[in-house]
N, CA, C and O atoms as a DFTB+ gen file, in Angstrom:
632 C
 N C O
     1  1       0.852      -1.172       0.000
     2  2       0.000       0.000       0.000
     3  2       0.900       1.239       0.000
     4  3       1.796       1.341       0.838
     5  1       0.684       2.167      -0.909
     6  2       1.490       3.389      -1.008
     7  2       1.023       4.401       0.028
     8  3      -0.178       4.583       0.231
     9  1       1.983       5.064       0.688
    10  2       1.677       6.057       1.706
    11  2       2.832       7.068       1.749
    12  3       3.749       7.005       0.931
    13  1       2.776       7.999       2.712
    14  2       3.763       9.074       2.807
    15  2       4.216       9.240       4.251
    16  3       3.484       8.964       5.202
    17  1       5.447       9.700       4.367
    18  2       6.068       9.853       5.680
    19  2       7.179      10.897       5.543
    20  3       7.769      11.028       4.470
    21  1       7.466      11.625       6.592
    22  2       8.578      12.574       6.585
    23  2       9.695      12.070       7.491
    24  3       9.441      11.441       8.518
    25  1      10.922      12.350       7.099
    26  2      12.103      12.070       7.912
    27  2      12.846      13.371       8.182
    28  3      12.621      14.384       7.521
    29  1      13.723      13.320       9.155
    30  2      14.603      14.454       9.420
    31  2      15.599      14.572       8.264
    32  3      15.689      13.671       7.431
    33  1      16.330      15.656       8.211
    34  2      17.289      15.887       7.138
    35  2      18.373      14.810       7.096
    36  3      18.958      14.557       6.043
    37  1      18.640      14.179       8.239
    38  2      19.655      13.117       8.303
    39  2      19.086      11.740       7.982
    40  3      19.749      10.723       8.185
    41  1      17.831      11.712       7.470
    42  2      17.140      10.474       7.067
    43  2      16.798       9.579       8.262
    44  3      16.607       8.374       8.097
    45  1      16.720      10.149       9.440
    46  2      16.343       9.416      10.652
    47  2      14.903       9.779      11.004
    48  3      14.474      10.916      10.813
    49  1      14.169       8.803      11.518
    50  2      12.787       9.036      11.945
    51  2      12.759      10.026      13.108
    52  3      13.772      10.263      13.766
    53  1      11.601      10.586      13.341
    54  2      11.429      11.587      14.386
    55  2      11.869      11.139      15.762
    56  3      12.393      11.943      16.534
    57  1      11.667       9.866      16.087
    58  2      12.053       9.368      17.405
    59  2      13.566       9.212      17.520
    60  3      14.111       9.241      18.623
    61  1      14.241       9.048      16.392
    62  2      15.693       8.967      16.389
    63  2      16.271       7.707      16.993
    64  3      17.441       7.689      17.377
    65  1      15.476       6.646      17.086
    66  2      15.953       5.423      17.733
    67  2      16.460       4.385      16.745
    68  3      16.940       3.328      17.154
    69  1      16.362       4.670      15.446
    70  2      16.813       3.738      14.417
    71  2      17.895       4.403      13.578
    72  3      18.028       5.627      13.594
    73  1      18.666       3.607      12.846
    74  2      19.664       4.199      11.946
    75  2      18.979       4.919      10.783
    76  3      17.781       4.739      10.564
    77  1      19.733       5.736      10.035
    78  2      19.161       6.431       8.884
    79  2      18.600       5.451       7.855
    80  3      19.109       4.344       7.681
    81  1      17.545       5.886       7.184
    82  2      16.929       5.102       6.127
    83  2      17.676       5.318       4.822
    84  3      18.306       6.356       4.618
    85  1      17.601       4.329       3.941
    86  2      18.110       4.468       2.576
    87  2      16.995       4.061       1.617
    88  3      16.183       3.188       1.922
    89  1      16.972       4.706       0.458
    90  2      15.949       4.397      -0.545
    91  2      16.082       2.937      -0.958
    92  3      17.178       2.447      -1.227
    93  1      14.950       2.260      -1.001
    94  2      14.895       0.844      -1.363
    95  2      14.900      -0.085      -0.154
    96  3      14.636      -1.280      -0.283
    97  1      15.192       0.453       0.994
    98  2      15.276      -0.363       2.217
    99  2      13.893      -0.729       2.739
   100  3      12.965       0.079       2.689
   101  1      13.766      -1.946       3.237
   102  2      12.549      -2.427       3.894
   103  2      12.901      -2.793       5.323
   104  3      13.912      -3.445       5.585
   105  1      12.049      -2.362       6.242
   106  2      12.214      -2.728       7.652
   107  2      10.921      -3.349       8.152
   108  3       9.822      -2.941       7.776
   109  1      11.086      -4.351       9.014
   110  2       9.946      -5.061       9.587
   111  2      10.128      -5.124      11.093
   112  3      11.222      -5.395      11.588
   113  1       9.041      -4.870      11.821
   114  2       9.059      -4.926      13.279
   115  2       8.432      -6.221      13.781
   116  3       7.446      -6.708      13.227
   117  1       9.015      -6.761      14.826
   118  2       8.400      -7.875      15.548
   119  2       7.688      -7.284      16.764
   120  3       8.003      -6.172      17.187
   121  1       6.763      -7.998      17.309
   122  2       6.072      -7.529      18.512
   123  2       4.880      -6.652      18.197
   124  3       4.419      -6.567      17.059
   125  1       4.394      -5.998      19.248
   126  2       3.187      -5.181      19.136
   127  2       3.417      -3.937      18.285
   128  3       4.483      -3.324      18.330
   129  1       2.407      -3.580      17.515
   130  2       2.373      -2.357      16.727
   131  2       1.157      -1.586      17.213
   132  3       0.033      -2.085      17.155
   133  1       1.386      -0.347      17.700
   134  2       0.315       0.449      18.294
   135  2       0.384       1.876      17.743
   136  3       1.436       2.514      17.790
   137  1      -0.717       2.362      17.232
   138  2      -0.792       3.711      16.685
   139  2      -0.293       4.735      17.697
   140  3      -0.679       4.701      18.865
   141  1       0.553       5.630      17.253
   142  2       1.135       6.715      18.059
   143  2       2.119       6.227      19.122
   144  3       2.602       7.022      19.928
   145  1       2.417       4.935      19.129
   146  2       3.338       4.424      20.130
   147  2       4.481       3.629      19.524
   148  3       5.647       3.899      19.810
   149  1       4.154       2.652      18.690
   150  2       5.199       1.783      18.157
   151  2       4.781       1.234      16.803
   152  3       3.673       0.723      16.643
   153  1       5.658       1.340      15.854
   154  2       5.405       0.827      14.521
   155  2       5.835       1.824      13.475
   156  3       6.314       2.911      13.798
   157  1       5.664       1.455      12.226
   158  2       6.025       2.331      11.122
   159  2       4.801       3.138      10.708
   160  3       3.869       2.625      10.089
   161  1       4.834       4.403      11.064
   162  2       3.711       5.293      10.814
   163  2       3.812       5.888       9.416
   164  3       4.904       6.052       8.874
   165  1       2.666       6.204       8.847
   166  2       2.586       6.837       7.537
   167  2       1.221       7.503       7.418
   168  3       0.365       7.367       8.292
   169  1       1.042       8.223       6.319
   170  2      -0.217       8.928       6.077
   171  2      -0.652       8.705       4.634
   172  3       0.172       8.387       3.776
   173  1      -1.941       8.870       4.366
   174  2      -2.441       8.620       3.010
   175  2      -2.050       9.682       1.991
   176  3      -2.145       9.442       0.787
   177  1      -1.607      10.863       2.454
   178  2      -1.222      11.936       1.536
   179  2      -0.037      12.710       2.127
   180  3       0.181      12.680       3.338
   181  1       0.721      13.395       1.280
   182  2       1.810      14.227       1.810
   183  2       1.303      15.306       2.761
   184  3       1.950      15.595       3.767
   185  1       0.153      15.906       2.454
   186  2      -0.382      16.956       3.320
   187  2      -0.736      16.398       4.700
   188  3      -0.454      17.040       5.712
   189  1      -1.342      15.223       4.754
   190  2      -1.653      14.610       6.052
   191  2      -0.368      14.274       6.797
   192  3      -0.299      14.443       8.014
   193  1       0.648      13.801       6.083
   194  2       1.928      13.453       6.721
   195  2       2.627      14.677       7.274
   196  3       3.370      14.576       8.251
   197  1       2.403      15.824       6.671
   198  2       3.062      17.062       7.100
   199  2       2.765      17.390       8.563
   200  3       3.606      17.963       9.255
   201  1       1.588      17.032       9.026
   202  2       1.207      17.295      10.422
   203  2       2.170      16.630      11.415
   204  3       2.325      17.102      12.542
   205  1       2.797      15.566      11.007
   206  2       3.669      14.785      11.892
   207  2       5.144      14.890      11.502
   208  3       5.976      14.150      12.027
   209  1       5.472      15.801      10.588
   210  2       6.817      15.872      10.013
   211  2       7.864      16.303      11.040
   212  3       7.747      17.376      11.631
   213  1       8.898      15.464      11.256
   214  2      10.005      15.862      12.122
   215  2      11.095      16.592      11.335
   216  3      12.042      17.122      11.917
   217  1      10.951      16.614      10.011
   218  2      11.952      17.241       9.164
   219  2      11.435      17.375       7.750
   220  3      10.272      17.070       7.483
   221  1      12.294      17.834       6.823
   222  2      11.847      18.199       5.483
   223  2      11.984      17.126       4.411
   224  3      11.841      17.429       3.227
   225  1      12.257      15.887       4.792
   226  2      12.433      14.845       3.778
   227  2      11.109      14.111       3.581
   228  3      10.687      13.330       4.434
   229  1      10.462      14.371       2.451
   230  2       9.188      13.726       2.125
   231  2       9.481      12.376       1.496
   232  3      10.217      12.283       0.513
   233  1       8.902      11.338       2.065
   234  2       9.147       9.975       1.596
   235  2       7.866       9.341       1.074
   236  3       6.800       9.442       1.681
   237  1       8.006       8.692      -0.057
   238  2       6.968       7.804      -0.555
   239  2       7.343       6.432      -0.019
   240  3       8.480       5.984      -0.167
   241  1       6.387       5.780       0.599
   242  2       6.665       4.481       1.208
   243  2       5.599       3.469       0.821
   244  3       4.451       3.818       0.550
   245  1       6.001       2.230       0.801
   246  2       5.055       1.124       0.701
   247  2       4.988       0.505       2.081
   248  3       6.014       0.194       2.685
   249  1       3.778       0.327       2.575
   250  2       3.600      -0.231       3.913
   251  2       2.728      -1.478       3.848
   252  3       1.907      -1.640       2.944
   253  1       2.926      -2.354       4.828
   254  2       2.041      -3.506       4.951
   255  2       0.667      -3.015       5.406
   256  3       0.524      -1.863       5.815
   257  1      -0.331      -3.875       5.338
   258  2      -1.663      -3.480       5.773
   259  2      -1.577      -2.877       7.180
   260  3      -0.970      -3.468       8.073
   261  1      -2.185      -1.701       7.377
   262  2      -2.112      -1.055       8.686
   263  2      -2.754      -1.897       9.788
   264  3      -3.811      -2.501       9.598
   265  1      -2.096      -1.921      10.928
   266  2      -2.651      -2.576      12.103
   267  2      -3.727      -1.690      12.739
   268  3      -4.734      -2.179      13.250
   269  1      -3.487      -0.369      12.694
   270  2      -4.438       0.617      13.210
   271  2      -4.347       1.845      12.316
   272  3      -3.333       2.075      11.656
   273  1      -5.435       2.639      12.303
   274  2      -5.412       3.887      11.551
   275  2      -6.480       4.830      12.055
   276  3      -7.453       4.420      12.689
   277  1      -6.277       6.110      11.757
   278  2      -7.322       7.107      11.982
   279  2      -7.418       7.922      10.695
   280  3      -6.979       7.442       9.650
   281  1      -7.957       9.096      10.726
   282  2      -8.164       9.850       9.493
   283  2      -6.905      10.368       8.819
   284  3      -6.913      10.615       7.613
   285  1      -5.812      10.539       9.577
   286  2      -4.618      11.160       9.002
   287  2      -3.365      10.295       9.068
   288  3      -2.349      10.639       8.463
   289  1      -3.419       9.197       9.780
   290  2      -2.220       8.369       9.908
   291  2      -2.593       6.918      10.123
   292  3      -3.728       6.577      10.458
   293  1      -1.584       6.070       9.914
   294  2      -1.755       4.635      10.132
   295  2      -0.421       4.090      10.628
   296  3       0.622       4.725      10.476
   297  1      -0.474       2.916      11.214
   298  2       0.750       2.262      11.673
   299  2       0.781       0.850      11.107
   300  3      -0.214       0.125      11.121
   301  1       1.957       0.484      10.609
   302  2       2.144      -0.818       9.978
   303  2       3.363      -1.516      10.563
   304  3       4.210      -0.893      11.202
   305  1       3.430      -2.794      10.335
   306  2       4.551      -3.609      10.801
   307  2       5.750      -3.498       9.861
   308  3       6.893      -3.694      10.274
   309  1       5.478      -3.179       8.586
   310  2       6.559      -3.144       7.602
   311  2       6.456      -1.891       6.747
   312  3       5.367      -1.446       6.384
   313  1       7.644      -1.325       6.430
   314  2       7.675      -0.143       5.567
   315  2       8.896      -0.237       4.652
   316  3       9.989      -0.598       5.088
   317  1       8.689       0.094       3.383
   318  2       9.761       0.182       2.401
   319  2       9.860       1.624       1.932
   320  3       8.859       2.223       1.540
   321  1      11.061       2.181       1.971
   322  2      11.274       3.543       1.497
   323  2      11.450       3.511      -0.023
   324  3      12.469       3.045      -0.531
   325  1      10.443       4.011      -0.736
   326  2      10.426       3.987      -2.193
   327  2      11.205       5.172      -2.765
   328  3      12.004       5.008      -3.687
   329  1      10.968       6.365      -2.215
   330  2      11.679       7.560      -2.673
   331  2      11.723       8.570      -1.536
   332  3      10.906       8.534      -0.617
   333  1      12.695       9.469      -1.621
   334  2      12.848      10.512      -0.602
   335  2      13.290      11.793      -1.289
   336  3      14.159      11.780      -2.160
   337  1      12.681      12.897      -0.885
   338  2      12.984      14.184      -1.503
   339  2      13.011      15.277      -0.448
   340  3      12.103      15.379       0.377
   341  1      14.052      16.086      -0.481
   342  2      14.138      17.234       0.418
   343  2      13.196      18.318      -0.114
   344  3      13.421      18.867      -1.192
   345  1      12.148      18.618       0.643
   346  2      11.145      19.595       0.209
   347  2      11.213      20.884       1.041
   348  3      10.214      21.585       1.203
   349  1      12.397      21.177       1.560
   350  2      12.581      22.377       2.386
   351  2      12.056      23.621       1.679
   352  3      11.268      24.374       2.251
   353  1      12.484      23.838       0.452
   354  2      12.078      25.028      -0.302
   355  2      10.561      25.075      -0.476
   356  3       9.949      26.132      -0.319
   357  1       9.964      23.952      -0.794
   358  2       8.510      23.881      -0.979
   359  2       7.789      24.208       0.330
   360  3       6.772      24.901       0.316
   361  1       8.302      23.720       1.450
   362  2       7.680      23.993       2.751
   363  2       7.752      25.483       3.102
   364  3       6.797      26.048       3.635
   365  1       8.890      26.109       2.800
   366  2       9.005      27.555       3.048
   367  2       8.009      28.326       2.179
   368  3       7.351      29.250       2.657
   369  1       7.901      27.951       0.919
   370  2       6.954      28.612       0.014
   371  2       5.510      28.391       0.477
   372  3       4.688      29.307       0.428
   373  1       5.215      27.182       0.922
   374  2       3.872      26.869       1.426
   375  2       3.544      27.738       2.636
   376  3       2.446      28.285       2.731
   377  1       4.495      27.863       3.560
   378  2       4.275      28.693       4.755
   379  2       4.016      30.147       4.361
   380  3       3.156      30.806       4.945
   381  1       4.749      30.639       3.383
   382  2       4.527      32.007       2.918
   383  2       3.141      32.177       2.307
   384  3       2.464      33.172       2.566
   385  1       2.722      31.220       1.506
   386  2       1.392      31.321       0.883
   387  2       0.284      31.320       1.933
   388  3      -0.682      32.076       1.823
   389  1       0.423      30.480       2.938
   390  2      -0.581      30.447       4.005
   391  2      -0.594      31.786       4.742
   392  3      -1.657      32.346       5.010
   393  1       0.592      32.291       5.063
   394  2       0.676      33.583       5.753
   395  2       0.072      34.704       4.907
   396  3      -0.648      35.561       5.419
   397  1       0.371      34.686       3.615
   398  2      -0.184      35.712       2.721
   399  2      -1.701      35.590       2.608
   400  3      -2.391      36.598       2.453
   401  1      -2.219      34.388       2.683
   402  2      -3.668      34.191       2.607
   403  2      -4.392      34.778       3.816
   404  3      -5.494      35.308       3.674
   405  1      -3.797      34.692       4.989
   406  2      -4.472      35.198       6.196
   407  2      -4.086      36.641       6.528
   408  3      -4.721      37.271       7.374
   409  1      -3.064      37.160       5.876
   410  2      -2.627      38.537       6.151
   411  2      -3.751      39.556       6.011
   412  3      -3.858      40.433       6.869
   413  1      -4.596      39.494       4.981
   414  2      -5.688      40.479       4.889
   415  2      -6.630      40.456       6.097
   416  3      -7.167      41.498       6.474
   417  1      -6.835      39.303       6.697
   418  2      -7.687      39.231       7.886
   419  2      -7.059      39.999       9.042
   420  3      -7.742      40.742       9.748
   421  1      -5.756      39.816       9.230
   422  2      -5.049      40.544      10.293
   423  2      -5.073      42.038      10.009
   424  3      -5.379      42.839      10.892
   425  1      -4.748      42.416       8.765
   426  2      -4.657      43.839       8.417
   427  2      -6.020      44.538       8.458
   428  3      -6.081      45.750       8.665
   429  1      -7.097      43.803       8.265
   430  2      -8.430      44.403       8.375
   431  2      -8.710      44.830       9.810
   432  3      -9.379      45.836      10.048
   433  1      -8.198      44.065      10.757
   434  2      -8.404      44.390      12.169
   435  2      -7.344      45.342      12.716
   436  3      -7.620      46.147      13.605
   437  1      -6.123      45.242      12.175
   438  2      -4.999      46.033      12.672
   439  2      -4.268      46.678      11.494
   440  3      -3.133      46.309      11.190
   441  1      -4.915      47.639      10.832
   442  2      -4.339      48.191       9.603
   443  2      -3.004      48.924       9.806
   444  3      -2.225      49.038       8.860
   445  1      -2.733      49.407      10.980
   446  2      -1.490      50.146      11.216
   447  2      -0.316      49.234      11.581
   448  3       0.829      49.684      11.601
   449  1      -0.585      47.973      11.865
   450  2       0.479      47.051      12.295
   451  2       1.074      46.342      11.080
   452  3       0.459      45.436      10.518
   453  1       2.248      46.751      10.689
   454  2       2.899      46.222       9.492
   455  2       3.864      45.074       9.796
   456  3       4.514      44.566       8.882
   457  1       3.972      44.657      11.052
   458  2       4.954      43.630      11.408
   459  2       4.742      42.307      10.683
   460  3       5.719      41.747      10.187
   461  1       3.539      41.778      10.591
   462  2       3.385      40.525       9.833
   463  2       3.741      40.665       8.350
   464  3       4.380      39.779       7.782
   465  1       3.334      41.767       7.722
   466  2       3.659      41.982       6.309
   467  2       5.175      42.064       6.132
   468  3       5.723      41.484       5.196
   469  1       5.849      42.781       7.026
   470  2       7.308      42.883       6.936
   471  2       7.966      41.519       7.111
   472  3       8.939      41.210       6.422
   473  1       7.446      40.699       8.024
   474  2       8.014      39.364       8.233
   475  2       7.893      38.514       6.971
   476  3       8.822      37.789       6.615
   477  1       6.759      38.603       6.304
   478  2       6.564      37.865       5.054
   479  2       7.564      38.342       4.002
   480  3       8.168      37.534       3.297
   481  1       7.732      39.652       3.904
   482  2       8.677      40.203       2.930
   483  2      10.109      39.746       3.228
   484  3      10.848      39.376       2.316
   485  1      10.492      39.773       4.495
   486  2      11.844      39.335       4.870
   487  2      12.018      37.845       4.584
   488  3      13.068      37.423       4.098
   489  1      11.008      37.062       4.880
   490  2      11.093      35.621       4.605
   491  2      11.273      35.379       3.107
   492  3      12.062      34.518       2.719
   493  1      10.557      36.122       2.260
   494  2      10.724      35.981       0.809
   495  2      12.154      36.320       0.409
   496  3      12.774      35.609      -0.383
   497  1      12.671      37.411       0.962
   498  2      14.051      37.803       0.643
   499  2      15.036      36.749       1.154
   500  3      16.033      36.463       0.492
   501  1      14.765      36.172       2.324
   502  2      15.637      35.142       2.898
   503  2      15.689      33.912       1.989
   504  3      16.759      33.349       1.758
   505  1      14.535      33.503       1.478
   506  2      14.477      32.355       0.563
   507  2      15.336      32.623      -0.677
   508  3      15.958      31.711      -1.221
   509  1      15.361      33.868      -1.109
   510  2      16.139      34.241      -2.295
   511  2      17.613      34.493      -1.963
   512  3      18.415      34.802      -2.844
   513  1      17.956      34.355      -0.676
   514  2      19.338      34.596      -0.270
   515  2      19.665      36.064      -0.094
   516  3      20.838      36.436      -0.084
   517  1      18.643      36.913       0.047
   518  2      18.847      38.358       0.131
   519  2      18.645      38.919       1.535
   520  3      18.758      40.129       1.731
   521  1      18.352      38.078       2.505
   522  2      18.202      38.503       3.900
   523  2      18.992      37.535       4.773
   524  3      19.137      36.358       4.441
   525  1      19.493      38.039       5.879
   526  2      20.299      37.213       6.782
   527  2      19.410      36.452       7.762
   528  3      18.230      36.761       7.922
   529  1      19.993      35.464       8.405
   530  2      19.283      34.718       9.460
   531  2      18.848      35.680      10.572
   532  3      17.758      35.544      11.128
   533  1      19.705      36.647      10.889
   534  2      19.379      37.621      11.935
   535  2      18.179      38.470      11.544
   536  3      17.292      38.704      12.365
   537  1      18.142      38.934      10.297
   538  2      16.994      39.704       9.827
   539  2      15.720      38.866       9.898
   540  3      14.665      39.354      10.305
   541  1      15.830      37.611       9.500
   542  2      14.679      36.710       9.528
   543  2      14.192      36.501      10.963
   544  3      12.991      36.554      11.230
   545  1      15.119      36.266      11.873
   546  2      14.750      36.051      13.276
   547  2      14.092      37.296      13.873
   548  3      13.108      37.191      14.605
   549  1      14.628      38.457      13.564
   550  2      14.063      39.711      14.087
   551  2      12.655      39.938      13.547
   552  3      11.747      40.280      14.304
   553  1      12.472      39.749      12.247
   554  2      11.146      39.934      11.638
   555  2      10.154      38.911      12.172
   556  3       8.997      39.243      12.431
   557  1      10.601      37.670      12.338
   558  2       9.726      36.630      12.870
   559  2       9.287      36.930      14.292
   560  3       8.120      36.746      14.639
   561  1      10.222      37.394      15.119
   562  2       9.883      37.741      16.505
   563  2       8.877      38.886      16.550
   564  3       7.955      38.881      17.365
   565  1       9.059      39.860      15.674
   566  2       8.126      40.988      15.618
   567  2       6.735      40.523      15.187
   568  3       5.734      40.960      15.755
   569  1       6.666      39.648      14.196
   570  2       5.375      39.135      13.736
   571  2       4.687      38.323      14.831
   572  3       3.480      38.446      15.039
   573  1       5.469      37.488      15.532
   574  2       4.870      36.711      16.635
   575  2       4.344      37.637      17.728
   576  3       3.288      37.372      18.302
   577  1       5.062      38.715      18.024
   578  2       4.598      39.685      19.027
   579  2       3.303      40.349      18.570
   580  3       2.406      40.581      19.380
   581  1       3.201      40.653      17.288
   582  2       1.976      41.264      16.755
   583  2       0.798      40.325      16.895
   584  3      -0.284      40.739      17.313
   585  1       0.996      39.068      16.550
   586  2      -0.080      38.080      16.640
   587  2      -0.471      37.848      18.092
   588  3      -1.653      37.713      18.407
   589  1       0.517      37.804      18.972
   590  2       0.230      37.621      20.404
   591  2      -0.566      38.813      20.947
   592  3      -1.523      38.633      21.699
   593  1      -0.168      40.026      20.562
   594  2      -0.900      41.220      20.991
   595  2      -2.333      41.198      20.481
   596  3      -3.263      41.574      21.194
   597  1      -2.503      40.751      19.234
   598  2      -3.846      40.665      18.668
   599  2      -4.674      39.639      19.429
   600  3      -5.853      39.874      19.693
   601  1      -4.082      38.514      19.781
   602  2      -4.788      37.494      20.559
   603  2      -5.175      37.988      21.938
   604  3      -6.268      37.696      22.425
   605  1      -4.282      38.738      22.571
   606  2      -4.567      39.307      23.890
   607  2      -5.707      40.310      23.790
   608  3      -6.588      40.339      24.649
   609  1      -5.693      41.131      22.744
   610  2      -6.767      42.117      22.557
   611  2      -8.095      41.433      22.295
   612  3      -9.133      41.872      22.791
   613  1      -8.066      40.357      21.516
   614  2      -9.303      39.623      21.231
   615  2      -9.852      38.963      22.495
   616  3     -11.065      38.943      22.706
   617  1      -8.982      38.432      23.321
   618  2      -9.421      37.815      24.580
   619  2     -10.026      38.853      25.513
   620  3     -11.033      38.596      26.172
   621  1      -9.409      40.017      25.563
   622  2      -9.916      41.085      26.424
   623  2     -11.277      41.558      25.944
   624  3     -12.150      41.871      26.754
   625  1     -11.460      41.613      24.635
   626  2     -12.730      42.052      24.073
   627  2     -13.840      41.048      24.319
   628  3     -15.004      41.419      24.476
   629  1     -13.476      39.784      24.351
   630  2     -14.484      38.745      24.561
   631  2     -14.907      38.757      26.004
   632  3     -15.754      37.958      26.405
């Protein structure tokens, strides 16, 4: 059964208790397999797998019939790594698109607060190699402070 899973950049699972994976490798577990506890976890789509991603390596995997599953993940006794791709750039672009999609909602309530817009702009420049890590960290901290202030104001209003 084809499924998806993410690995850390070093090709190690999120728990870090096994050696790095290699493409084409199959691993099988003996003993109990329990969802969210023990076994080879995967998801039916890359987007569902993203919720559990410990890193940016998107893997296509073949898994044995799941022992347990819910709407976004499953656990199997056996998993074969079919392909692996570093999707760091895609994840950064995805985060920017999501931020840009919700930015008008923030700006409608707080039109004078430009911190989130500036953070998005700095992140775009950073992806292009035109902003430093320090600039990115400063802009990100400012955007988080803006969102936190907005949340505090909304709580006070409620």
